DOKOL-192455 format. One record per residue: residue in three letters; x, y, z of N, C-alpha, C in turn; residue number from 0. Coordinates in pm, whole numbers, plus 50000, padded with zeros to 5 digits. Layout:
<rs>
("ALA"; (X; Y; Z); (X; Y; Z); (X; Y; Z); NUM)
...
</rs>
This chain:
<rs>
("MET"; (50099; 49888; 49989); (50008; 50010; 49985); (50098; 50138; 50000); 0)
("THR"; (50047; 50210; 49918); (50119; 50321; 49913); (50048; 50431; 49992); 1)
("TYR"; (50142; 50505; 50083); (50066; 50618; 50139); (50112; 50748; 50085); 2)
("PHE"; (50019; 50837; 50063); (50044; 50952; 50004); (50029; 51058; 50114); 3)
("THR"; (50118; 51155; 50133); (50120; 51266; 50216); (50053; 51365; 50147); 4)
("LEU"; (49963; 51421; 50194); (49899; 51528; 50130); (49938; 51661; 50168); 5)
("THR"; (49986; 51751; 50103); (50054; 51895; 50136); (49970; 51985; 50070); 6)
("ARG"; (49926; 52083; 50157); (49846; 52175; 50104); (49916; 52310; 50055); 7)
("THR"; (49921; 52339; 49939); (49974; 52481; 49880); (49905; 52599; 49943); 8)
("PRO"; (49989; 52669; 50018); (49922; 52799; 50065); (49869; 52907; 49966); 9)
("HIS"; (49739; 52942; 49999); (49687; 53018; 49899); (49764; 53162; 49901); 10)
("PRO"; (49767; 53210; 49790); (49829; 53344; 49775); (49767; 53449; 49875); 11)
("ALA"; (49664; 53442; 49894); (49598; 53549; 49997); (49652; 53526; 50130); 12)
("ASP"; (49652; 53394; 50184); (49693; 53352; 50309); (49862; 53389; 50322); 13)
("ALA"; (49937; 53375; 50213); (50076; 53417; 50225); (50081; 53564; 50245); 14)
("MET"; (50008; 53632; 50175); (50011; 53781; 50184); (49972; 53831; 50321); 15)
("ALA"; (49867; 53749; 50397); (49821; 53790; 50507); (49932; 53781; 50609); 16)
("THR"; (50020; 53653; 50602); (50115; 53617; 50692); (50233; 53725; 50677); 17)
("ALA"; (50266; 53760; 50570); (50380; 53863; 50536); (50338; 53996; 50596); 18)
("SER"; (50217; 54031; 50576); (50173; 54158; 50619); (50171; 54153; 50778); 19)
("SER"; (50116; 54065; 50818); (50130; 54044; 50976); (50270; 54048; 51032); 20)
("SER"; (50378; 53995; 50981); (50520; 54011; 51007); (50576; 54133; 50991); 21)
("VAL"; (50517; 54191; 50884); (50572; 54352; 50865); (50504; 54408; 50974); 22)
("ARG"; (50375; 54413; 51003); (50328; 54495; 51101); (50382; 54485; 51230); 23)
("ARG"; (50416; 54341; 51259); (50490; 54320; 51407); (50622; 54384; 51390); 24)
("GLY"; (50701; 54391; 51275); (50820; 54460; 51277); (50818; 54614; 51283); 25)
("LEU"; (50693; 54683; 51225); (50690; 54798; 51225); (50644; 54851; 51381); 26)
("SER"; (50569; 54760; 51438); (50513; 54798; 51569); (50633; 54801; 51678); 27)
("ARG"; (50734; 54696; 51651); (50832; 54694; 51741); (50938; 54816; 51708); 28)
("ALA"; (50939; 54862; 51575); (51025; 54967; 51559); (50959; 55099; 51618); 29)
("ALA"; (50820; 55111; 51597); (50754; 55208; 51662); (50754; 55235; 51798); 30)
("LEU"; (50766; 55114; 51871); (50761; 55115; 52013); (50921; 55176; 52053); 31)
("ALA"; (51018; 55112; 51998); (51161; 55147; 52019); (51179; 55289; 51985); 32)
("ALA"; (51113; 55348; 51892); (51133; 55493; 51862); (51049; 55572; 51952); 33)
("THR"; (50929; 55499; 52035); (50863; 55584; 52107); (50927; 55613; 52244); 34)
("PHE"; (51018; 55497; 52273); (51093; 55490; 52408); (51211; 55568; 52384); 35)
("ALA"; (51272; 55583; 52256); (51404; 55665; 52245); (51354; 55820; 52251); 36)
("CYS"; (51234; 55847; 52209); (51178; 55990; 52212); (51152; 56007; 52356); 37)
("ALA"; (51106; 55928; 52421); (51054; 55948; 52566); (51181; 55986; 52659); 38)
("ALA"; (51284; 55914; 52617); (51411; 55926; 52681); (51485; 56046; 52663); 39)
("LEU"; (51468; 56090; 52528); (51536; 56204; 52481); (51467; 56356; 52543); 40)
("SER"; (51315; 56328; 52558); (51250; 56426; 52600); (51279; 56475; 52757); 41)
("SER"; (51294; 56328; 52824); (51314; 56344; 52969); (51448; 56408; 52990); 42)
("LEU"; (51534; 56380; 52911); (51674; 56459; 52921); (51681; 56617; 52880); 43)
("ILE"; (51579; 56628; 52793); (51574; 56782; 52751); (51487; 56853; 52865); 44)
("ALA"; (51380; 56780; 52895); (51275; 56849; 52982); (51316; 56857; 53129); 45)
("ALA"; (51397; 56777; 53171); (51430; 56772; 53322); (51519; 56882; 53356); 46)
("PRO"; (51465; 56950; 53451); (51501; 57095; 53512); (51649; 57049; 53577); 47)
("ALA"; (51752; 57150; 53557); (51887; 57120; 53619); (51872; 57128; 53771); 48)
("VAL"; (51934; 57041; 53843); (51910; 57039; 54000); (52039; 57108; 54055); 49)
("ALA"; (52010; 57220; 54110); (52142; 57293; 54174); (52193; 57213; 54277); 50)
("ALA"; (52342; 57241; 54270); (52410; 57142; 54368); (52391; 57214; 54507); 51)
("PRO"; (52404; 57139; 54621); (52377; 57194; 54750); (52461; 57305; 54798); 52)
("ILE"; (52584; 57328; 54761); (52672; 57444; 54784); (52628; 57562; 54717); 53)
("ASP"; (52579; 57532; 54588); (52499; 57660; 54495); (52391; 57720; 54573); 54)
("SER"; (52306; 57624; 54614); (52194; 57649; 54707); (52223; 57725; 54820); 55)
("LEU"; (52343; 57683; 54894); (52366; 57753; 55020); (52426; 57887; 55004); 56)
("ILE"; (52516; 57905; 54882); (52570; 58032; 54865); (52466; 58133; 54827); 57)
("LYS"; (52374; 58078; 54755); (52259; 58188; 54715); (52171; 58221; 54825); 58)
("SER"; (52152; 58121; 54931); (52076; 58151; 55061); (52159; 58261; 55129); 59)
("VAL"; (52302; 58253; 55141); (52373; 58357; 55196); (52347; 58486; 55149); 60)
("LYS"; (52366; 58489; 55006); (52351; 58617; 54933); (52223; 58682; 54954); 61)
("PHE"; (52114; 58611; 54981); (51972; 58673; 54995); (51928; 58666; 55123); 62)
("ASP"; (52028; 58654; 55220); (51994; 58660; 55367); (51880; 58536; 55405); 63)
("ASP"; (51882; 58444; 55332); (51777; 58332; 55349); (51823; 58262; 55461); 64)
("VAL"; (51784; 58309; 55600); (51834; 58224; 55705); (51767; 58076; 55709); 65)
("ASP"; (51648; 58073; 55690); (51579; 57939; 55703); (51656; 57852; 55588); 66)
("GLY"; (51679; 57890; 55478); (51759; 57792; 55372); (51885; 57761; 55420); 67)
("VAL"; (51984; 57849; 55492); (52091; 57830; 55523); (52088; 57711; 55651); 68)
("LYS"; (51992; 57733; 55728); (51967; 57661; 55850); (51934; 57518; 55813); 69)
("LYS"; (51863; 57503; 55704); (51829; 57355; 55651); (51936; 57291; 55598); 70)
("LEU"; (52026; 57367; 55525); (52134; 57289; 55470); (52241; 57277; 55554); 71)
("LEU"; (52251; 57352; 55634); (52371; 57325; 55753); (52322; 57208; 55845); 72)
("ALA"; (52176; 57179; 55856); (52134; 57080; 55941); (52144; 56960; 55858); 73)
("LYS"; (52167; 56971; 55735); (52192; 56837; 55644); (52336; 56805; 55631); 74)
("GLY"; (52419; 56890; 55721); (52548; 56832; 55718); (52647; 56955; 55628); 75)
("MET"; (52603; 57030; 55572); (52691; 57142; 55491); (52781; 57207; 55585); 76)
("ASP"; (52904; 57223; 55518); (52999; 57286; 55625); (52999; 57448; 55604); 77)
("PRO"; (52971; 57481; 55734); (52954; 57642; 55762); (53091; 57711; 55712); 78)
("ASN"; (53192; 57655; 55681); (53310; 57698; 55657); (53335; 57685; 55491); 79)
("SER"; (53221; 57650; 55429); (53245; 57626; 55269); (53265; 57782; 55212); 80)
("VAL"; (53326; 57762; 55078); (53364; 57886; 55021); (53278; 57892; 54865); 81)
("ASP"; (53273; 58012; 54793); (53219; 58015; 54680); (53315; 57982; 54566); 82)
("ASN"; (53275; 57985; 54440); (53365; 57962; 54329); (53491; 58081; 54319); 83)
("GLN"; (53475; 58180; 54406); (53589; 58255; 54407); (53665; 58247; 54535); 84)
("GLY"; (53630; 58148; 54616); (53705; 58122; 54733); (53670; 58207; 54840); 85)
("MET"; (53547; 58261; 54842); (53521; 58353; 54942); (53427; 58272; 55048); 86)
("PRO"; (53469; 58279; 55169); (53406; 58197; 55282); (53261; 58250; 55296); 87)
("LEU"; (53163; 58148; 55340); (53021; 58210; 55369); (53016; 58308; 55465); 88)
("LEU"; (53108; 58316; 55575); (53082; 58424; 55673); (53127; 58558; 55609); 89)
("VAL"; (53222; 58541; 55538); (53275; 58670; 55471); (53186; 58713; 55379); 90)
("LEU"; (53122; 58623; 55309); (53034; 58660; 55204); (52884; 58724; 55264); 91)
("ALA"; (52871; 58668; 55381); (52748; 58727; 55458); (52767; 58870; 55489); 92)
("ALA"; (52903; 58903; 55533); (52946; 59032; 55560); (52949; 59119; 55459); 93)
("ARG"; (52995; 59063; 55343); (53004; 59161; 55223); (52855; 59206; 55190); 94)
("GLU"; (52761; 59103; 55192); (52609; 59123; 55136); (52529; 59177; 55245); 95)
("LYS"; (52598; 59195; 55376); (52503; 59243; 55480); (52384; 59161; 55511); 96)
("SER"; (52431; 59033; 55501); (52315; 58939; 55536); (52348; 58900; 55666); 97)
("ASP"; (52280; 58976; 55768); (52293; 58970; 55906); (52241; 58844; 55978); 98)
("LYS"; (52114; 58819; 55921); (52052; 58707; 55983); (52117; 58573; 55972); 99)
("VAL"; (52169; 58561; 55835); (52247; 58449; 55806); (52376; 58444; 55888); 100)
("GLY"; (52434; 58572; 55887); (52552; 58592; 55976); (52547; 58532; 56118); 101)
("ALA"; (52442; 58581; 56181); (52401; 58535; 56304); (52400; 58380; 56311); 102)
("ALA"; (52330; 58326; 56198); (52300; 58198; 56196); (52451; 58121; 56210); 103)
("LEU"; (52538; 58146; 56111); (52674; 58105; 56089); (52759; 58116; 56225); 104)
("LEU"; (52752; 58227; 56286); (52822; 58242; 56406); (52753; 58146; 56531); 105)
("ALA"; (52629; 58125; 56522); (52581; 58033; 56616); (52628; 57888; 56601); 106)
("ASN"; (52684; 57850; 56477); (52725; 57718; 56462); (52870; 57712; 56524); 107)
("PRO"; (52878; 57613; 56601); (52991; 57575; 56674); (53122; 57545; 56570); 108)
("LYS"; (53090; 57520; 56452); (53200; 57481; 56353); (53255; 57594; 56273); 109)
("THR"; (53166; 57692; 56281); (53229; 57805; 56201); (53353; 57883; 56261); 110)
("ASN"; (53431; 57909; 56159); (53577; 57978; 56206); (53548; 58114; 56186); 111)
("VAL"; (53539; 58189; 56296); (53519; 58335; 56279); (53610; 58427; 56206); 112)
("GLU"; (53739; 58355; 56210); (53868; 58421; 56165); (53887; 58386; 56016); 113)
("ILE"; (53814; 58302; 55961); (53824; 58251; 55815); (53845; 58387; 55734); 114)
("GLU"; (53940; 58376; 55616); (53968; 58454; 55515); (53952; 58449; 55374); 115)
("ASP"; (53920; 58507; 55315); (53918; 58495; 55163); (54048; 58487; 55088); 116)
("LYS"; (54064; 58505; 54963); (54194; 58469; 54892); (54261; 58609; 54912); 117)
("ALA"; (54196; 58734; 54947); (54266; 58853; 54969); (54321; 58867; 55104); 118)
("GLY"; (54285; 58783; 55209); (54330; 58784; 55340); (54227; 58887; 55427); 119)
("GLU"; (54110; 58896; 55369); (54003; 58950; 55427); (53898; 58859; 55512); 120)
("ASN"; (53869; 58903; 55622); (53782; 58818; 55707); (53651; 58886; 55727); 121)
("ALA"; (53542; 58827; 55804); (53416; 58892; 55822); (53438; 59024; 55882); 122)
("MET"; (53503; 59028; 55993); (53501; 59172; 56071); (53556; 59278; 55988); 123)
("MET"; (53657; 59257; 55885); (53704; 59370; 55813); (53590; 59404; 55714); 124)
("MET"; (53525; 59322; 55642); (53423; 59320; 55561); (53302; 59393; 55617); 125)
("ALA"; (53266; 59370; 55723); (53155; 59441; 55810); (53199; 59593; 55841); 126)
("ALA"; (53308; 59588; 55881); (53369; 59713; 55934); (53375; 59818; 55797); 127)
("LEU"; (53403; 59766; 55687); (53415; 59847; 55569); (53261; 59880; 55513); 128)
("ASN"; (53185; 59794; 55546); (53039; 59816; 55501); (52967; 59903; 55605); 129)
("GLY"; (53014; 59919; 55707); (52954; 60013; 55830); (52843; 59920; 55895); 130)
("ASP"; (52860; 59784; 55891); (52774; 59700; 55960); (52775; 59674; 56106); 131)
("LEU"; (52754; 59770; 56192); (52785; 59778; 56334); (52739; 59657; 56392); 132)
("GLU"; (52611; 59617; 56378); (52552; 59485; 56426); (52631; 59358; 56404); 133)
("PHE"; (52678; 59351; 56285); (52755; 59231; 56249); (52900; 59236; 56326); 134)
("VAL"; (52950; 59363; 56325); (53098; 59367; 56391); (53060; 59344; 56558); 135)
("LYS"; (52949; 59371; 56597); (52930; 59333; 56740); (52929; 59190; 56785); 136)
("GLN"; (52841; 59133; 56665); (52829; 58994; 56690); (52949; 58920; 56674); 137)
("LEU"; (53051; 58961; 56584); (53173; 58899; 56588); (53258; 58918; 56709); 138)
("ILE"; (53243; 59035; 56765); (53333; 59077; 56873); (53274; 58966; 56997); 139)
("ALA"; (53147; 58951; 56995); (53100; 58873; 57113); (53124; 58745; 57098); 140)
("LYS"; (53158; 58693; 56958); (53214; 58569; 56957); (53378; 58558; 56962); 141)
("ASP"; (53452; 58669; 57010); (53583; 58663; 57028); (53661; 58692; 56913); 142)
("ALA"; (53611; 58735; 56807); (53683; 58758; 56677); (53796; 58859; 56700); 143)
("GLU"; (53908; 58832; 56654); (54037; 58919; 56664); (54012; 59078; 56623); 144)
("VAL"; (54019; 59169; 56709); (54001; 59302; 56670); (54137; 59346; 56602); 145)
("ASN"; (54258; 59306; 56669); (54390; 59350; 56623); (54442; 59247; 56528); 146)
("LYS"; (54391; 59235; 56431); (54430; 59140; 56302); (54558; 59171; 56263); 147)
("LYS"; (54668; 59104; 56248); (54780; 59131; 56169); (54782; 59198; 56042); 148)
("GLY"; (54839; 59293; 55998); (54834; 59345; 55870); (54724; 59440; 55878); 149)
("TRP"; (54650; 59431; 55746); (54523; 59535; 55759); (54431; 59472; 55831); 150)
("ALA"; (54388; 59568; 55921); (54284; 59535; 56033); (54166; 59590; 56020); 151)
("PRO"; (54056; 59550; 56085); (53921; 59600; 56075); (53912; 59744; 56107); 152)
("LEU"; (54021; 59792; 56193); (54018; 59948; 56198); (54047; 60030; 56074); 153)
("HIS"; (54138; 59969; 56001); (54188; 60022; 55860); (54045; 60043; 55771); 154)
("TYR"; (53982; 59941; 55784); (53858; 59932; 55699); (53758; 60027; 55746); 155)
("ALA"; (53730; 60038; 55868); (53626; 60111; 55930); (53680; 60257; 55898); 156)
("ALA"; (53800; 60304; 55920); (53836; 60436; 55898); (53838; 60454; 55747); 157)
("ALA"; (53863; 60369; 55671); (53862; 60409; 55513); (53728; 60459; 55469); 158)
("ASN"; (53621; 60407; 55538); (53498; 60463; 55483); (53426; 60547; 55578); 159)
("GLY"; (53511; 60607; 55682); (53457; 60690; 55786); (53345; 60656; 55871); 160)
("HIS"; (53348; 60504; 55905); (53247; 60464; 56003); (53273; 60489; 56130); 161)
("ASP"; (53227; 60604; 56180); (53273; 60637; 56318); (53235; 60561; 56437); 162)
("ASP"; (53119; 60500; 56434); (53056; 60421; 56518); (53143; 60290; 56542); 163)
("ILE"; (53166; 60242; 56418); (53249; 60101; 56428); (53398; 60148; 56485); 164)
("VAL"; (53463; 60250; 56419); (53593; 60312; 56481); (53595; 60310; 56630); 165)
("LYS"; (53486; 60359; 56691); (53471; 60370; 56819); (53454; 60251; 56914); 166)
("LEU"; (53360; 60173; 56849); (53342; 60031; 56895); (53471; 59940; 56904); 167)
("LEU"; (53534; 59949; 56785); (53686; 59877; 56779); (53787; 59930; 56881); 168)
("LEU"; (53790; 60048; 56893); (53877; 60122; 56991); (53847; 60090; 57106); 169)
("ASP"; (53731; 60093; 57153); (53660; 60046; 57305); (53695; 59920; 57318); 170)
("HIS"; (53726; 59838; 57232); (53753; 59690; 57249); (53913; 59659; 57210); 171)
("SER"; (53999; 59780; 57247); (54116; 59756; 57240); (54214; 59746; 57118); 172)
("ALA"; (54134; 59799; 57013); (54177; 59802; 56879); (54311; 59902; 56884); 173)
("TYR"; (54424; 59857; 56831); (54544; 59940; 56826); (54550; 60053; 56719); 174)
("VAL"; (54532; 60185; 56785); (54492; 60292; 56706); (54596; 60325; 56581); 175)
("ASP"; (54718; 60288; 56609); (54809; 60308; 56516); (54848; 60179; 56430); 176)
("ALA"; (54773; 60081; 56410); (54793; 59953; 56350); (54847; 59981; 56220); 177)
("GLY"; (54951; 59909; 56189); (55029; 59921; 56065); (54995; 59819; 55960); 178)
("SER"; (54972; 59853; 55831); (54948; 59750; 55740); (55081; 59693; 55703); 179)
("PRO"; (55079; 59593; 55604); (55203; 59560; 55545); (55293; 59654; 55508); 180)
("ASN"; (55236; 59766; 55442); (55314; 59868; 55396); (55327; 60004; 55498); 181)
("GLY"; (55279; 59965; 55635); (55308; 60085; 55703); (55188; 60182; 55715); 182)
("THR"; (55076; 60164; 55651); (54955; 60256; 55641); (54881; 60236; 55757); 183)
("THR"; (54846; 60343; 55835); (54776; 60338; 55961); (54618; 60387; 55935); 184)
("PRO"; (54531; 60350; 56025); (54407; 60390; 56000); (54377; 60554; 55983); 185)
("LEU"; (54459; 60608; 56058); (54469; 60768; 56041); (54499; 60820; 55891); 186)
("MET"; (54577; 60731; 55825); (54626; 60768; 55683); (54499; 60739; 55606); 187)
("MET"; (54428; 60625; 55627); (54313; 60589; 55566); (54206; 60681; 55561); 188)
("ALA"; (54177; 60740; 55687); (54076; 60822; 55706); (54107; 60932; 55651); 189)
("ALA"; (54237; 61002; 55644); (54272; 61128; 55576); (54259; 61119; 55445); 190)
("ARG"; (54285; 60994; 55377); (54286; 60975; 55226); (54151; 60980; 55188); 191)
("GLY"; (54047; 60929; 55271); (53883; 60939; 55226); (53821; 61062; 55266); 192)
("GLY"; (53916; 61161; 55333); (53850; 61297; 55348); (53752; 61292; 55466); 193)
("HIS"; (53766; 61195; 55564); (53659; 61190; 55673); (53719; 61259; 55802); 194)
("VAL"; (53677; 61378; 55803); (53726; 61456; 55898); (53677; 61424; 56036); 195)
("SER"; (53567; 61366; 56073); (53524; 61351; 56186); (53598; 61201; 56237); 196)
("THR"; (53633; 61117; 56141); (53706; 60998; 56166); (53838; 61022; 56201); 197)
("VAL"; (53904; 61147; 56113); (54052; 61173; 56167); (54054; 61226; 56311); 198)
("LYS"; (53946; 61310; 56353); (53937; 61371; 56474); (53925; 61262; 56587); 199)
("LEU"; (53839; 61171; 56573); (53818; 61066; 56655); (53933; 60979; 56674); 200)
("LEU"; (54023; 60946; 56560); (54157; 60875; 56583); (54245; 60961; 56655); 201)
("LEU"; (54250; 61091; 56603); (54341; 61167; 56689); (54330; 61188; 56845); 202)
("ASP"; (54190; 61193; 56878); (54156; 61216; 57014); (54175; 61081; 57098); 203)
("ASN"; (54179; 60977; 57018); (54205; 60827; 57104); (54367; 60812; 57080); 204)
("GLY"; (54451; 60927; 57048); (54600; 60873; 57067); (54661; 60856; 56933); 205)
("ALA"; (54598; 60866; 56809); (54651; 60819; 56686); (54777; 60940; 56669); 206)
("ASP"; (54892; 60888; 56615); (55017; 60960; 56586); (55022; 61007; 56452); 207)
("LEU"; (55013; 61134; 56433); (55002; 61194; 56308); (55136; 61205; 56233); 208)
("THR"; (55246; 61175; 56313); (55374; 61184; 56255); (55422; 61062; 56204); 209)
("VAL"; (55362; 60939; 56233); (55388; 60828; 56165); (55391; 60832; 56018); 210)
("LYS"; (55496; 60770; 55957); (55524; 60754; 55817); (55499; 60616; 55773); 211)
("ASN"; (55451; 60576; 55640); (55437; 60469; 55599); (55582; 60416; 55525); 212)
("GLN"; (55586; 60305; 55465); (55715; 60264; 55406); (55785; 60353; 55303); 213)
("ILE"; (55696; 60426; 55239); (55744; 60524; 55119); (55734; 60682; 55194); 214)
("GLY"; (55752; 60683; 55319); (55784; 60817; 55380); (55657; 60904; 55385); 215)
("LEU"; (55520; 60861; 55386); (55406; 60949; 55367); (55337; 60959; 55511); 216)
("THR"; (55301; 61057; 55551); (55204; 61076; 55670); (55081; 61100; 55641); 217)
("ALA"; (54992; 61101; 55743); (54835; 61118; 55731); (54840; 61264; 55656); 218)
("LEU"; (54899; 61366; 55682); (54887; 61487; 55618); (54943; 61483; 55486); 219)
("ASP"; (55021; 61407; 55454); (55085; 61381; 55298); (54976; 61316; 55224); 220)
("PHE"; (54886; 61211; 55303); (54779; 61154; 55228); (54662; 61251; 55180); 221)
("ALA"; (54625; 61325; 55285); (54508; 61415; 55267); (54551; 61537; 55154); 222)
("LYS"; (54685; 61572; 55142); (54734; 61648; 55043); (54737; 61577; 54908); 223)
("THR"; (54773; 61466; 54901); (54785; 61389; 54771); (54637; 61361; 54718); 224)
("TYR"; (54553; 61333; 54795); (54410; 61303; 54765); (54341; 61427; 54761); 225)
("LYS"; (54370; 61557; 54790); (54304; 61669; 54771); (54191; 61690; 54885); 226)
("GLU"; (54225; 61667; 54988); (54113; 61662; 55109); (54147; 61781; 55187); 227)
("PRO"; (54115; 61910; 55133); (54152; 62048; 55196); (54125; 62057; 55357); 228)
("ASP"; (53973; 61994; 55392); (53951; 62010; 55519); (54035; 61922; 55609); 229)
("VAL"; (54074; 61811; 55573); (54170; 61720; 55646); (54291; 61789; 55673); 230)
("VAL"; (54348; 61835; 55536); (54483; 61915; 55552); (54466; 62020; 55646); 231)
("GLU"; (54369; 62100; 55668); (54351; 62214; 55752); (54363; 62144; 55896); 232)
("GLY"; (54266; 62044; 55932); (54280; 61986; 56051); (54409; 61937; 56113); 233)
("LEU"; (54455; 61858; 56019); (54586; 61796; 56054); (54703; 61900; 56071); 234)
("THR"; (54694; 62004; 55992); (54796; 62096; 56012); (54795; 62178; 56148); 235)
("ALA"; (54659; 62217; 56190); (54637; 62275; 56309); (54677; 62165; 56433); 236)
("ARG"; (54662; 62063; 56420); (54689; 61956; 56525); (54856; 61956; 56537); 237)
("LEU"; (54912; 61956; 56397); (55058; 61939; 56407); (55122; 62077; 56484); 238)
("GLN"; (55061; 62181; 56445); (55103; 62300; 56492); (55094; 62316; 56673); 239)
("GLN"; (54973; 62260; 56701); (54950; 62244; 56848); (55059; 62166; 56902); 240)
("MET"; (55101; 62054; 56846); (55214; 61957; 56898); (55333; 62018; 56912); 241)
("GLN"; (55379; 62116; 56807); (55497; 62172; 56817); (55520; 62285; 56893); 242)
("GLN"; (55396; 62346; 56945); (55398; 62444; 57056); (55405; 62411; 57173); 243)
("LYS"; (55382; 62285; 57206); (55406; 62234; 57356); (55529; 62218; 57379); 244)
</rs>
């Protein structure tokens, strides 16, 4: 007996349907992959940039956002961190007159009250320059050094004629004739800026108007060089009084 195996020849329509189905499946997979790719690309483009913690901390210091600073410090941020210019947070707070943030930083036991920027300036110097009496008081209360070697807070206060801070520093034993690295004294800085009341305050507290800096200039010379006639007149009168004694 011969057995015959019957094989069915696919109908052309069935073959086309099968091919069409395969194509559709291929297209569907391609479309799905493209969708995922687009979604991933969109997420990369649309995702907002997340600020680094240090950037957020610096921004909070600049805007005197004390709550923001406290939150970041509580999360372990270093109160002695610096910005991208090397300026410590405490000095930055003094520069920006961010007194609330300054108080929060000073309340942190890890904060170095003497920390300096790249120019050698600390928070007390910057606060003195800006006339921020309250910040200077807070720093003194934290035992910040009044008689810093080199340029001192008294130089900075005198340079801008902030008599209230000059008096405060002198009341806390600031050396009235403190010499900068080039021998400049607070009296010379006050004379240079034409601050008559500051010059008088320093003289009344014992400043020596005969002191010369490294290039031989006195406070009177500074006043003459920077064309401050009122200071020239006052210092000349003082000098004459000294010579008559």
